[in-house]
C-alpha positions in Angstrom: 0.0 0.0 -0.1 1.1 3.6 -1.0 3.0 5.3 1.9 2.6 8.7 -0.1 0.1 10.9 1.8 -1.7 13.7 0.2 -1.0 16.6 3.0 -3.6 19.2 3.1 -1.9 21.0 5.9 -4.3 24.0 6.7 -5.6 25.1 10.0 -9.3 24.7 10.5 -10.8 27.9 11.0 -14.3 28.8 11.0 -14.3 31.1 8.0 -16.2 29.6 5.4 -14.3 30.2 2.5 -11.6 28.6 4.1 -13.4 25.7 4.7 -15.3 25.7 1.1 -10.9 26.0 -0.3 -10.3 22.6 1.8 -13.6 20.9 1.0 -12.4 21.3 -2.9 -9.3 19.5 -2.3 -9.2 15.9 -3.8 -8.3 13.0 -1.2 -7.5 10.3 -2.7 -5.4 7.7 0.2 -6.1 7.0 3.7 -4.2 7.6 6.7 -5.2 5.2 9.5 -2.8 2.9 12.0 0.8 1.7 10.7 0.1 -1.0 7.7 3.4 -2.9 7.1 1.9 -5.1 4.6 1.7 -4.8 1.4 -0.3 -6.3 -1.8 1.8 -9.4 -2.2 0.6 -11.0 0.9 -2.6 -11.7 -0.6 -2.8 -14.3 -3.4 -2.4 -11.9 -6.6 -1.9 -14.6 -9.3 -4.2 -18.3 -9.5 -1.0 -20.1 -9.1 -2.8 -22.7 -7.3 -4.8 -25.8 -8.0 -8.4 -24.6 -9.2 -11.2 -26.3 -7.2 -14.0 -27.3 -9.2 -16.2 -28.7 -6.4 -16.7 -26.9 -2.9 -18.6 -26.9 0.5 -19.0 -23.5 0.6 -18.1 -20.9 -1.9 -17.7 -17.4 -0.1 -18.1 -14.6 -2.6 -16.4 -11.2 -1.3 -12.8 -10.4 0.2 -13.7 -8.0 2.7 -13.3 -8.6 6.3 -16.8 -10.0 6.7 -16.2 -12.7 3.8 -12.9 -13.5 5.0 -13.8 -14.0 8.3 -17.0 -16.6 7.2 -14.1 -18.6 5.1 -12.3 -18.4 8.3 -14.7 -19.4 10.7 -16.3 -22.3 8.3 -12.9 -23.7 7.7 -11.8 -23.6 11.8 -14.8 -25.3 12.3 -14.2 -28.2 10.5 -16.0 -28.2 7.2 -13.8 -29.2 4.4 -13.4 -27.5 0.7 -14.2 -23.9 1.8 -13.8 -21.4 -1.3 -13.4 -17.8 -1.3 -13.6 -15.9 -4.2 -12.6 -12.3 -4.5 -12.9 -9.8 -7.7 -9.8 -7.8 -6.9 -7.8 -7.5 -4.0 -8.3 -8.6 -0.7 -9.9 -5.8 1.5 -10.8 -3.7 -1.5 -14.3 -2.0 -0.7 -15.4 -0.8 2.5 -12.5 -2.4 4.6 -9.9 -0.3 3.0 -10.9 2.9 4.1 -12.7 1.8 7.2 -11.9 3.5 10.4 -11.8 0.3 12.5 -13.7 1.2 15.4 -14.4 -1.9 17.8 -17.1 -1.6 20.7 -19.2 -4.0 22.9 -21.7 -1.5 23.0 -24.8 -2.2 20.8 -28.4 -1.0 21.8 -30.3 -4.3 20.5 -29.7 -7.2 22.7 -28.8 -10.0 20.3 -26.4 -7.7 18.3 -24.5 -7.3 21.6 -23.4 -10.8 21.3 -22.1 -10.2 18.1 -20.1 -7.5 19.1 -18.6 -9.5 22.2 -17.6 -12.3 20.1 -15.8 -10.1 17.5 -13.5 -8.7 20.2 -12.6 -11.9 21.9 -11.2 -13.2 18.6 -9.7 -9.8 17.8 -7.8 -10.2 20.9 -6.5 -13.5 20.2 -6.2 -13.4 16.7 -2.7 -12.5 16.2 -1.3 -15.2 18.5 -3.4 -17.5 16.6 -2.1 -16.8 13.4 1.1 -15.2 13.7 -0.3 -12.0 11.6 -0.3 -8.7 13.4 -3.7 -6.6 14.0 -3.0 -3.2 15.3 -5.4 -4.1 17.8 -5.8 -1.2 20.5 -8.0 -1.0 23.4 -8.0 1.8 25.1 -12.1 1.4 26.0 -14.7 3.9 24.7 -17.0 6.5 26.5 -20.6 7.1 25.1 -21.3 11.2 26.1 -24.7 12.0 27.7 -25.0 16.0 27.6 -28.4 16.1 28.3 -31.0 14.7 31.1 -32.5 12.7 28.4 -29.3 11.1 26.9 -28.6 10.0 30.5 -31.9 8.6 31.0 -30.7 6.5 27.8 -28.0 5.6 29.1 -29.5 4.1 32.3 -32.1 2.6 30.0 -29.2 0.7 28.4 -27.6 -0.1 31.3 -30.8 -2.3 32.4 -30.1 -4.3 29.4 -26.5 -5.1 29.6 -25.9 -6.3 33.2 -27.5 -9.9 32.5 -24.6 -9.9 29.2 -21.2 -10.7 29.8 -20.4 -7.2 27.9 -18.1 -4.4 30.3 -20.0 -1.7 31.0 -20.3 1.1 33.1 -22.5 4.5 33.8 -19.3 6.7 35.1 -19.5 10.3 36.6 -18.4 13.2 34.8 -15.1 13.3 37.2 -14.4 9.9 35.7 -14.7 11.1 32.1 -12.7 13.7 32.7 -9.5 11.5 34.4 -10.3 9.0 31.2 -10.0 11.8 28.4 -8.4 14.5 30.3 -9.1 16.8 27.0 -12.5 17.0 26.9 -14.5 20.1 27.7 -16.7 19.5 30.4 -19.5 22.2 30.4 -22.0 20.2 28.7 -21.0 16.7 29.8 -23.4 14.8 32.6 -22.5 11.2 32.4 -20.5 8.5 30.2 -21.1 5.0 29.2 -17.7 3.0 29.5 -16.7 0.0 27.8 -13.5 -1.1 28.5 -11.6 -3.1 25.9 -13.4 -1.1 23.1 -11.4 0.4 20.9 -10.0 0.1 17.0 -7.9 -2.5 14.7 -6.3 -2.0 11.6 -9.0 -3.5 8.9 -6.3 -4.1 6.2 -4.2 -6.2 8.9 -7.4 -8.0 10.6 -8.3 -9.0 7.2 -5.0 -10.4 6.2 -5.0 -12.5 9.5 -8.3 -13.7 9.0 -7.3 -14.5 5.7 -4.3 -16.4 7.1 -6.2 -18.6 9.6 -8.7 -19.1 6.9 -5.8 -20.7 4.6 -4.3 -22.4 8.0 -7.6 -24.5 8.4 -7.7 -25.2 4.8 -9.7 -22.8 3.0 -8.7 -21.9 -0.6 -8.4 -18.0 -1.7 -8.5 -17.1 -5.3 -8.5 -13.3 -6.6 -8.4 -11.9 -8.4 -11.8 -14.2 -9.6 -14.7 -12.3 -10.2 -17.8 -14.4 -10.2 -19.9 -13.8 -13.6 -22.6 -15.7 -13.4 -24.7 -18.4 -10.5 -26.6 -21.0 -11.8 -28.6 -23.4 -9.3 -29.0 -27.4 -10.6 -31.3 -29.4 -10.1 -30.0 -31.1 -6.8 -30.0 -28.1 -5.0 -26.1 -26.9 -5.6 -25.1 -23.8 -7.2 -22.9 -23.3 -10.3 -20.6 -20.6 -9.4 -18.9 -19.2 -12.9 -15.8 -17.3 -13.2 -13.3 -16.5 -15.9 -10.6 -19.0 -14.4 -13.7 -21.7 -14.3 -16.7 -22.7 -12.7 -17.0 -24.4 -9.5 -20.3 -26.9 -8.2 -20.9 -25.4 -4.6 -23.2 -27.0 -1.6 -23.8 -23.4 -1.1 -23.1 -19.9 -1.6 -22.6 -16.6 1.2 -23.0 -13.3 -0.5 -20.9 -11.4 1.7 -19.4 -8.1 -1.2 -20.5 -5.4 0.4 -21.5 -2.5 -1.8 -21.7 -5.2 -5.0 -24.4 -7.0 -2.8 -27.2 -5.6 -5.3 -25.1 -6.9 -8.3 -24.5 -10.2 -7.2 -28.4 -10.7 -6.1 -29.1 -9.6 -9.5 -27.5 -13.0 -10.6 -30.5 -14.7 -8.8 -33.5 -12.3 -9.5 -33.1 -10.9 -5.9 -33.1 -6.8 -5.2 -31.2 -6.8 -2.0 -32.1 -3.3 -0.4 -28.4 -2.2 0.2 -27.2 1.4 -1.1 -23.7 2.5 -0.5 -23.4 6.3 1.2 -20.8 8.5 1.7 -18.9 8.5 4.8 -16.2 10.7 5.9 -13.8 11.3 8.5 -11.1 13.5 9.3 -7.1 12.9 10.4 -5.2 15.4 12.1 -1.3 15.8 12.2 0.1 15.8 15.5 -1.5 17.5 18.6 1.0 18.3 20.9 -1.4 17.7 24.1 -2.0 14.3 22.4 1.7 13.6 22.3 2.2 14.5 25.7 -0.3 11.9 26.9 1.2 8.8 28.8 -1.8 6.6 27.8 -4.2 6.6 24.9 -7.0 8.4 24.8 -10.3 6.0 24.9 -12.8 6.6 21.9 -15.5 9.1 22.5 -19.1 9.1 20.6 -20.3 12.7 21.5 -24.4 11.4 21.3 -25.2 15.5 21.1 -22.7 15.9 18.2 -23.1 12.5 16.5 -19.7 11.8 16.2 -16.7 9.8 16.9 -13.6 10.6 18.1 -10.4 8.7 18.7 -6.6 8.8 19.1 -4.7 8.2 15.7 -0.5 8.0 16.7 -0.1 11.6 18.2 -3.4 12.7 16.5 -7.3 12.7 16.3 -9.3 10.9 14.0 -13.0 11.8 14.1 -16.0 11.2 11.6 -19.1 12.5 12.0 -22.6 11.6 10.5 -24.1 13.9 8.9 -28.3 14.9 9.1 -30.3 13.1 6.4 -30.7 16.7 4.5 -27.0 17.2 4.2 -25.8 13.1 4.0 -24.9 11.8 0.3 -26.2 8.7 -1.1 -24.1 7.0 -4.0 -27.6 6.0 -5.7 -26.7 6.3 -9.0 -24.9 2.8 -8.2 -28.2 1.6 -7.6 -29.4 2.4 -10.9 -26.4 2.2 -12.8 -24.1 -0.5 -11.1 -21.0 -0.4 -9.2 -18.2 1.3 -11.6 -15.9 -1.5 -12.9 -12.9 -1.6 -11.4 -13.8 0.2 -8.6 -12.2 -1.0 -5.2 -9.6 1.0 -3.6 -10.5 4.2 -4.6 -12.5 7.4 -2.4 -15.2 9.8 -3.3 -14.3 13.4 -3.5 -14.2 14.7 0.3 -16.7 18.0 1.0 -15.3 19.4 4.4 -18.6 22.1 4.5 -21.0 19.3 4.3 -19.5 17.8 7.9 -18.6 21.2 9.2 -21.7 21.7 11.8 -20.2 18.6 13.5 -16.7 19.5 13.0 -17.5 23.0 15.0 -19.1 20.6 17.9 -16.2 18.3 17.9 -14.1 21.5 18.7 -16.1 22.6 20.9 -16.1 19.2 23.0 -12.1 18.7 22.1 -10.9 22.2 22.0 -7.3 20.9 21.0 -8.9 20.1 17.6 -9.3 24.0 17.2 -5.6 24.2 16.8 -4.9 21.0 15.1 -3.6 20.2 11.3 -5.6 18.2 8.9 -3.5 16.0 7.1 -6.6 13.9 5.6 -10.1 13.8 4.9 -11.7 10.0 3.5 -14.7 9.8 2.3 -15.8 6.6 1.2 -18.8 4.0 0.4 -20.5 2.2 3.1 -23.3 -0.1 2.6 -26.8 0.5 4.4 -30.0 -1.3 4.7 -33.4 0.4 5.6 -32.9 0.1 9.0 -28.9 0.1 9.4 -28.5 -3.5 10.3 -26.8 -6.1 8.4 -28.9 -9.0 6.4 -27.3 -12.3 7.8 -28.4 -15.8 6.9 -30.1 -18.1 4.6 -32.3 -16.5 2.0 -35.9 -17.2 1.4 -36.7 -17.8 -2.4 -33.3 -19.5 -3.2 -31.9 -22.6 -1.8 -28.8 -22.8 -0.2 -28.1 -18.9 -0.9 -27.0 -17.0 2.0 -26.2 -13.4 2.7 -23.8 -11.3 4.6 -24.3 -8.1 3.1 -25.3 -4.6 4.3 -22.8 -4.3 6.8 -22.7 -0.1 8.4 -20.2 -1.7 10.7 -18.4 -4.2 8.9 -15.1 -4.4 11.0 -16.9 -4.8 14.4 -19.3 -6.9 13.3 -17.3 -9.0 10.9 -15.8 -11.7 13.6 -19.0 -12.4 15.4 -20.9 -12.4 12.3 -18.4 -15.1 10.7 -18.8 -17.6 13.5 -22.7 -17.1 13.9 -23.0 -17.6 10.1 -20.7 -20.3 10.4 -22.3 -22.2 13.4 -25.6 -22.2 11.0 -24.4 -23.9 8.4 -22.4 -26.1 9.7 -25.0 -26.8 12.6 -28.4 -26.2 10.4 -29.9 -23.7 13.2 -29.0 -20.4 14.2 -26.8 -20.5 17.4 -28.3 -18.0 19.1 -31.8 -15.7 17.9 -30.6 -12.5 15.4 -33.9 -12.3 13.8 -33.4 -8.5 13.4 -30.5 -9.2 10.8 -32.6 -11.8 9.2 -32.0 -11.0 5.3 -36.0 -12.0 5.1 -37.5 -9.1 6.9 -37.7 -7.8 3.3 -39.9 -8.0 0.8 -41.7 -6.3 -2.5 -42.3 -3.7 -0.6 -39.0 -2.6 -0.1 -38.4 -1.1 -3.4 -35.7 1.5 -4.4 -37.2 5.1 -3.5 -37.9 3.2 0.0 -34.9 2.1 0.7 -33.1 5.7 -0.5 -34.9 7.7 1.8 -34.6 5.0 4.6 -30.9 4.7 4.3 -30.7 8.4 4.3 -32.9 8.7 7.5 -31.3 5.9 9.2 -27.5 7.7 8.5 -28.9 10.7 9.5 -30.8 9.3 12.5 -27.7 7.5 13.7 -27.0 8.9 17.3 -30.6 10.0 17.9 -32.1 9.1 21.6 -32.5 5.4 21.4 -36.4 5.4 22.4 -38.7 2.3 23.8 -41.0 1.9 20.9 -39.2 4.0 18.5 -40.9 4.6 15.3 -39.3 6.4 12.2 -41.8 7.7 9.6 -39.6 8.4 6.4 -40.8 6.1 3.0 -44.1 5.4 5.0 -46.9 4.5 4.1 -45.4 1.7 1.3 -47.8 -0.2 -0.6 -48.8 -2.6 2.4 -51.9 -0.7 3.8 -54.7 -2.9 4.8 -58.2 -2.2 3.6 -59.3 0.0 6.3 -56.0 2.2 6.7 -57.9 5.3 4.8 -60.1 4.8 7.7 -58.3 4.6 10.8 -54.7 6.6 9.9 -56.4 10.2 10.9 -57.5 8.4 14.3 -54.3 6.4 15.4 -50.7 6.7 15.8 -49.4 3.9 13.6 -46.8 1.6 14.0 -44.7 -0.2 11.0 -44.5 -3.9 10.7 -43.3 -5.4 8.2 -44.3 -2.8 5.6 -47.7 -2.6 6.7 -48.9 0.8 9.0 -51.1 -1.0 12.1 -52.8 1.2 14.6 -51.2 1.3 18.4 -53.5 3.2 19.9 -56.1 6.0 19.2 -57.1 9.4 19.7 -60.4 11.1 21.5 -61.2 14.8 21.6 -59.0 16.4 24.4 -56.3 13.6 24.1 -52.7 14.7 23.7 -52.1 13.0 20.0 -48.9 12.4 17.9 -45.7 10.3 18.6 -43.9 11.5 21.4 -41.5 9.0 22.6 -40.1 8.4 26.6 -38.5 6.3 28.5 -41.6 6.9 30.8 -44.7 7.0 30.6 -46.0 9.2 27.9 -49.5 10.6 25.9 -50.2 7.1 25.3 -50.8 5.8 28.7 -54.2 6.8 29.2 -55.5 6.0 26.1 -54.2 2.5 26.1 -55.9 2.3 29.7 -59.2 3.0 27.9 -59.0 0.8 25.3 -58.1 -1.9 27.9 -61.4 -1.3 29.5 -63.2 -1.3 26.3 -62.3 -4.6 25.5 -62.8 -6.0 28.5 -66.5 -4.8 29.6 -67.9 -4.1 25.8 -66.0 -4.6 22.5 -63.3 -3.4 20.3 -62.1 -3.8 16.7 -58.1 -4.1 15.7 -56.8 -4.5 12.8 -54.6 -7.5 12.6 -53.8 -7.5 8.8 -50.0 -7.8 9.2 -49.9 -11.2 10.3 -48.3 -13.6 7.7 -51.0 -15.9 6.0 -50.2 -19.0 4.0 -52.1 -22.0 2.5 -50.5 -25.3 2.7 -52.3 -28.2 0.7 -51.0 -31.1 -1.2 -50.5 -35.2 -1.0 -48.1 -34.9 1.9 -49.7 -31.5 3.6 -50.2 -33.0 6.8 -47.4 -35.4 6.8 -45.5 -32.5 6.0 -46.9 -30.1 8.9 -46.9 -33.1 11.4 -42.6 -33.5 10.7 -42.3 -29.6 11.1 -44.6 -28.9 14.1 -44.8 -30.4 17.5 -48.4 -30.1 18.0 -51.3 -32.8 16.6 -52.6 -31.5 13.4 -56.1 -29.7 13.8 -59.6 -31.9 12.2 -61.2 -29.9 9.4 -62.9 -26.8 11.0 -60.4 -26.4 14.0 -57.4 -24.4 15.0 -54.7 -24.8 17.0 -51.0 -23.2 18.0 -48.4 -25.1 17.1 -44.3 -24.6 17.4 -41.9 -25.2 14.9 -38.3 -26.0 16.5 -34.7 -26.3 15.8 -33.0 -29.5 15.7 -31.6 -28.8 19.4 -35.2 -28.1 20.5 -35.5 -24.7 20.5 -38.5 -22.5 19.2 -38.0 -21.5 15.8 -41.4 -20.1 15.3 -45.2 -20.0 16.4 -48.0 -20.1 14.4 -51.7 -20.8 14.4 -52.7 -23.6 12.0 -56.7 -24.5 10.7 -57.3 -27.4 8.4 -60.1 -25.4 6.3 -60.7 -28.3 4.3 -59.3 -32.4 4.2 -55.4 -31.5 3.5 -55.7 -27.7 3.0 -54.6 -25.6 5.7 -54.3 -22.0 6.4 -51.1 -20.6 8.6 -50.6 -17.3 10.4 -47.5 -16.2 12.2 -46.6 -12.7 13.2 -45.7 -10.0 11.0 -42.2 -10.2 11.6 -41.6 -13.8 10.8 -43.2 -13.9 7.4 -40.5 -15.0 5.0 -38.2 -16.4 7.9 -40.9 -18.9 8.4 -41.8 -19.4 4.7 -38.1 -20.0 4.3 -38.1 -22.5 7.1 -40.7 -24.6 5.1 -39.8 -24.6 2.1 -36.1 -26.0 2.9 -37.7 -29.0 4.4 -40.1 -29.3 1.7 -36.9 -29.4 -0.7 -34.9 -31.3 1.0 -37.7 -34.1 1.9 -39.3 -34.4 -1.5 -42.9 -33.5 -0.1 -45.5 -33.0 -2.9 -47.7 -29.7 -1.3 -48.2 -26.6 -2.2 -47.3 -23.5 -0.3 -48.4 -20.3 -1.1 -48.0 -17.1 0.3 -51.4 -15.0 0.6 -50.2 -12.2 3.3 -51.0 -9.8 1.2 -54.2 -10.8 -0.5 -56.4 -10.9 2.7 -57.0 -8.3 5.4 -57.7 -9.6 9.4 -59.9 -7.8 11.7 -59.9 -8.9 15.3 -63.6 -8.4 17.4 -62.8 -8.8 21.2 -64.9 -8.1 24.2 -68.1 -9.8 26.0 -70.0 -8.4 23.4 -68.1 -9.1 20.7 -70.3 -12.5 19.6 -73.7 -10.5 20.3 -72.3 -7.7 18.0 -71.2 -10.2 14.8 -74.5 -12.3 15.2 -76.3 -9.2 13.9 -74.4 -9.3 10.8 -74.6 -12.9 10.0 -77.6 -15.9 9.9 -74.6 -18.4 11.4 -75.1 -19.5 14.2 -72.5 -18.1 16.6 -74.0 -19.2 20.2 -71.6 -20.9 22.6 -73.1 -24.1 21.2 -73.0 -23.3 17.6 -69.4 -21.5 17.6 -67.0 -23.5 20.2 -63.4 -22.2 21.1 -60.8 -22.8 18.3 -63.6 -23.7 15.8 -63.5 -21.9 12.1 -66.2 -21.8 9.5 -66.7 -19.5 6.3 -69.5 -17.2 6.7 -71.6 -14.8 4.4 -72.3 -11.4 5.9 -75.9 -10.2 5.6 -76.6 -7.4 3.5 -72.8 -7.3 2.4 -72.2 -7.9 -1.1 -68.6 -9.8 -0.5 -67.7 -13.5 -1.0 -67.8 -15.7 2.5 -65.3 -14.9 5.0 -63.7 -17.1 7.1 -64.6 -16.6 10.8 -62.2 -18.2 13.7 -63.0 -18.0 17.6 -59.5 -18.2 19.4 -60.3 -16.6 22.6 -56.9 -14.7 22.9 -58.0 -12.5 20.0 -61.6 -13.1 20.6 -63.1 -13.4 16.9 -60.5 -13.3 13.6 -62.3 -12.2 10.0 -60.3 -13.4 7.3 -61.6 -10.4 4.4 -60.3 -10.0 1.0 -58.8 -6.6 1.0 -61.3 -5.2 -1.6 -64.1 -6.1 1.3 -62.4 -5.0 4.2 -63.5 -1.6 4.4 -67.2 -2.4 4.1 -67.3 -5.4 6.5 -65.3 -2.8 8.9 -68.6 -0.5 8.9 -70.7 -2.7 9.0 -69.4 -4.2 12.3 -69.1 -0.9 13.9 -72.6 -0.1 13.0 -74.0 -3.3 14.4 -71.7 -2.5 17.6 -73.2 1.1 18.2 -75.6 0.3 21.2 -72.9 -2.2 22.6 -70.3 0.9 22.9 -68.1 -0.5 20.1 -64.8 1.3 19.3 -61.1 0.8 18.1 -58.3 -0.8 19.7 -54.7 -1.0 19.1 -51.4 -3.1 19.2 -50.7 -1.5 22.5 -53.8 -2.5 24.7 -53.5 -5.7 23.0 -50.5 -6.5 24.3 -51.1 -5.3 27.9 -54.2 -7.9 27.7 -52.4 -10.6 26.4 -49.8 -10.3 29.6 -53.0 -9.7 31.8 -53.8 -13.3 30.3 -50.5 -14.8 30.9 -50.2 -15.3 26.9 -46.7 -15.8 25.7 -45.4 -13.9 23.2 -42.7 -15.1 20.0 -39.5 -13.3 19.7 -39.8 -12.3 23.3 -40.7 -15.0 25.8 -40.3 -17.8 23.0 -37.3 -17.5 20.5 -34.2 -19.6 19.0 -32.8 -18.9 22.3 -35.2 -20.7 24.2 -36.9 -24.2 24.2 -40.8 -24.6 24.8 -40.6 -26.4 27.9 -39.0 -23.8 29.9 -41.2 -21.1 28.3 -43.7 -23.2 29.6 -45.2 -24.4 26.4 -46.1 -27.8 27.3 -49.4 -27.8 26.1 -48.5 -27.2 23.1 -45.7 -30.1 22.6 -47.0 -33.4 21.9 -44.0 -35.7 22.7 -46.0 -38.8 22.3 -47.4 -38.1 19.0 -46.3 -40.8 16.3 -44.5 -38.1 13.7 -41.2 -37.7 14.4 -41.0 -33.7 14.4 -38.1 -31.5 13.8 -36.8 -31.3 17.6 -38.4 -33.8 19.4 -35.5 -36.2 20.4 -33.9 -33.5 21.8 -36.7 -32.0 24.2 -37.1 -35.6 25.0 -33.7 -35.4 26.6 -34.1 -31.9 27.5 -37.2 -33.0 29.3 -35.1 -36.2 31.3 -32.2 -34.0 32.1 -34.6 -31.4 33.8 -34.7 -27.6 33.5 -32.1 -25.2 34.6 -34.3 -21.9 34.2 -38.3 -21.5 34.0 -40.5 -18.4 32.6 -41.9 -16.8 35.7 -44.9 -14.2 35.9 -43.9 -11.2 38.0 -45.7 -8.3 39.3 -43.8 -5.1 39.7 -43.9 -2.0 42.2 -43.1 0.9 40.3 -44.0 4.8 39.9 -44.1 6.0 36.2 -42.1 3.6 34.1 -42.9 0.1 33.3 -40.9 -2.8 31.9 -40.5 -3.2 28.2 -38.2 -6.4 28.5 -34.5 -7.5 28.3 -34.3 -5.6 31.9 -32.1 -7.4 34.1 -33.5 -9.0 37.3 -31.1 -8.5 40.6 -31.7 -10.9 44.1 -29.3 -9.9 46.9 -26.9 -7.8 44.9 -26.1 -10.9 42.1 -27.6 -10.9 38.4 -30.2 -13.8 38.3 -32.6 -13.4 35.0 -34.0 -11.3 32.7 -37.4 -10.0 31.7 -38.9 -10.9 28.1 -41.9 -8.5 28.1 -43.7 -6.3 30.4 -46.2 -3.6 30.3 -48.7 -2.0 32.7 -51.7 -4.1 34.1 -54.7 -1.7 33.6 -57.4 -3.7 35.4 -54.9 -4.7 38.1 -53.3 -1.3 38.7 -49.5 -2.6 38.4 -46.5 -3.2 36.1 -46.5 -7.0 35.0 -43.4 -9.0 33.0 -42.7 -12.4 32.1 -38.9 -13.5 33.1 -36.4 -16.4 33.1 -35.3 -17.0 36.6 -33.6 -20.1 37.8 -35.8 -23.0 38.9 -35.3 -22.3 42.0 -36.4 -18.7 41.7 -40.1 -19.2 40.0 -42.0 -20.2 43.3 -45.0 -17.8 43.8 -43.8 -15.6 46.6 -40.4 -15.1 45.2 -39.4 -11.8 45.6 -36.3 -10.2 43.2 -35.7 -7.0 42.2 -36.0 -5.6 38.5 -33.8 -2.3 36.9 -35.1 -0.1 35.5 -33.8 3.5 34.4 -30.9 3.4 37.4 -33.4 2.1 39.7 -34.2 -1.6 41.3 -37.9 -2.3 41.5 -39.4 -4.6 43.8 -41.2 -7.7 42.2 -42.7 -10.9 43.1 -43.1 -13.9 41.2 -47.0 -14.5 41.0 -49.5 -17.0 40.1 -50.4 -16.5 36.4 -52.8 -15.4 35.0 -54.5 -12.1 36.8 -57.2 -12.1 34.2 -58.9 -15.6 32.8 -59.7 -15.7 29.2 -63.4 -15.4 27.6 -63.8 -19.0 27.3 -62.4 -19.9 30.7 -64.8 -16.6 32.2 -67.7 -18.2 30.2 -67.2 -21.9 31.5 -67.0 -20.9 34.8 -69.8 -18.4 34.7 -71.9 -21.8 33.7 -70.3 -23.7 36.3 -71.5 -21.3 39.0 -75.3 -21.5 37.5 -75.3 -25.6 37.5 -74.4 -25.3 40.9 -76.8 -22.7 42.0 
């Protein structure tokens, strides 16, 4: 790599003309930690045996792709091949700032970050290759009261993880970073062990490790075509020959769309311009005896770290100022682009430069020697796309990394463990590539990437909503009737009411770490459903039909419950081979051998891919159709629901005529629609499945019929409170790929004695025989104006003993409720613990579930009572 640097050597001033003069200077080189390697360290010619077959072909030689190859080979996989179109590190890896941090606001990605850092700490000893890893720690600066709340919120979600993280005082911040202007500093979030690494050296060390464990790396070896074979494999074409691969992994960074296009996919990834500034030696920095920790000024929206004896800082501009490289989406990445950069534009980031100079005053007299402006890849929600992709068997992705260096190690291990074992090692559904669908078009992708970049350091509230690009085409048949009455939430492209406004309410989206404007209205909606009748739009549910000769056989193998008889409904779970919960699905047999499957909005293609994989590999003769967009869903719940619905149909909806968990097609009186499917689930009352074009008419008929019964709308916030009161578990919270159904209290739905050998059956039998170490418990909390959300730490006698999974306020019983995982010895009713919320430990107690009985149970008990009388 060239050691000739383009030195700007100009002092930063506030004079606008001078700023623009600097901004026009081209920058084509990068300055980072010392790089002792040169390009001869990588394979620059194909002077080696060409492999014409492989277990796995990884496409892309950045840090992520090389990490995947390294971990697959280290995990024992034979015949791992990595193909790089030009040179290893060409792309975003080459110019990255190399930041590493344990911190992540998400629960699952903390594990990725943790695994990356632990790998990097030992990689040099393992491979003999220096990686340039600095670990001075990092501090996130809180300079407003709400930022302090944010740090406390994150601490409550971190104590039950191994991540080292501490909330520190301004005095401790000053001690760790003595060059800070402390005027605005209120607190800091400190992660010892954070720091930065040389991305080039990291990648070369991973490559050395991959080769050491038997992987083959070819470069330059661009992939020119991908052809699926009849037996589920892939022919990977290159100018040097074709490799037959059992699976392929797309890890191509900002070329991801182009590789996806070979398969007919339009992956929602787009390059954005990211700049960082490097200064010359700063005397005050040079005089320090220890390296400064990395700081992240949340209000200033920039990171800053020591670079040799100078400083390096990179801002995230507001969405109206940041730059997308959208021409690459339209026209493709320019041929040969790899270790090139964009023209720098200091003026675009000058607001952040000035904030950095205020926070770190030595910057005011520092000379800039480099401004690096290069492409990094964003997805609409900023998270990468990691895992097998629905719609193409044995096609995996590891793309869309805005922070590839810190993700590379952990994602490489996550993906390789999944490929080798056949199931994800832990829950990481927020990074599932199948969270996107056809609704994620180019205009949506562009505006969301712009929003995500510009909102990089905004306050991370619970129940956060972001509104750019909404609505998509995915709106239900009642959206236009409800959109001006409700605060809408976003679920897999759909708009769904969270809560509804009334006259006098404080309307609008007003996020907070404490109870906010929706708290009172949601209580009103809960009272409505418990005492009268409410209607909710449940259209975001994913919906599949399954039919064919082997439909029953397939579903019996996929699900742990027995299949319902015709006209009946049940709740079933797909499990992984080791007995963890992959999905929760409501199944109805609508006709002999024909089934309707309903699952959550966020797991639509996640669940579909799992089923399609089993169909392909098991040779089942079935037809699975995704009908999610075709049907709207209305839920009608409350003691008067049956009475209201009976007014608009001649079908017998009485207790005797329409029982719990039954389903049938009915006609509505006076409404010219096709027959609609209706089921009585108890949990959400009555569910009506309606063609989208008829949904508004059906909704209006129900609302008109229920006027005397006090009918009204309710939203998903009320539904969540009500389901917690009734003790209903939620997929993605109480159950996921980190939990088994026995510890989650789902024994009723798991039929270990059914004849079919369902996936995970043997593992569950073994788990049951060994006994459980933890169980899901139901707890009440004594709080004030804050309620649990889930993932908070649980304490007992000063020690961490568990974590909550979800929580809400119970309006019926006037207390906060939560589900929580606790050691079995702490699960007895009456056991007292503490739950950490916003820096305080609130008293909590394990209680008997549920607090509120379901409607079918209440009806049954009422009948018993009358018969005894």
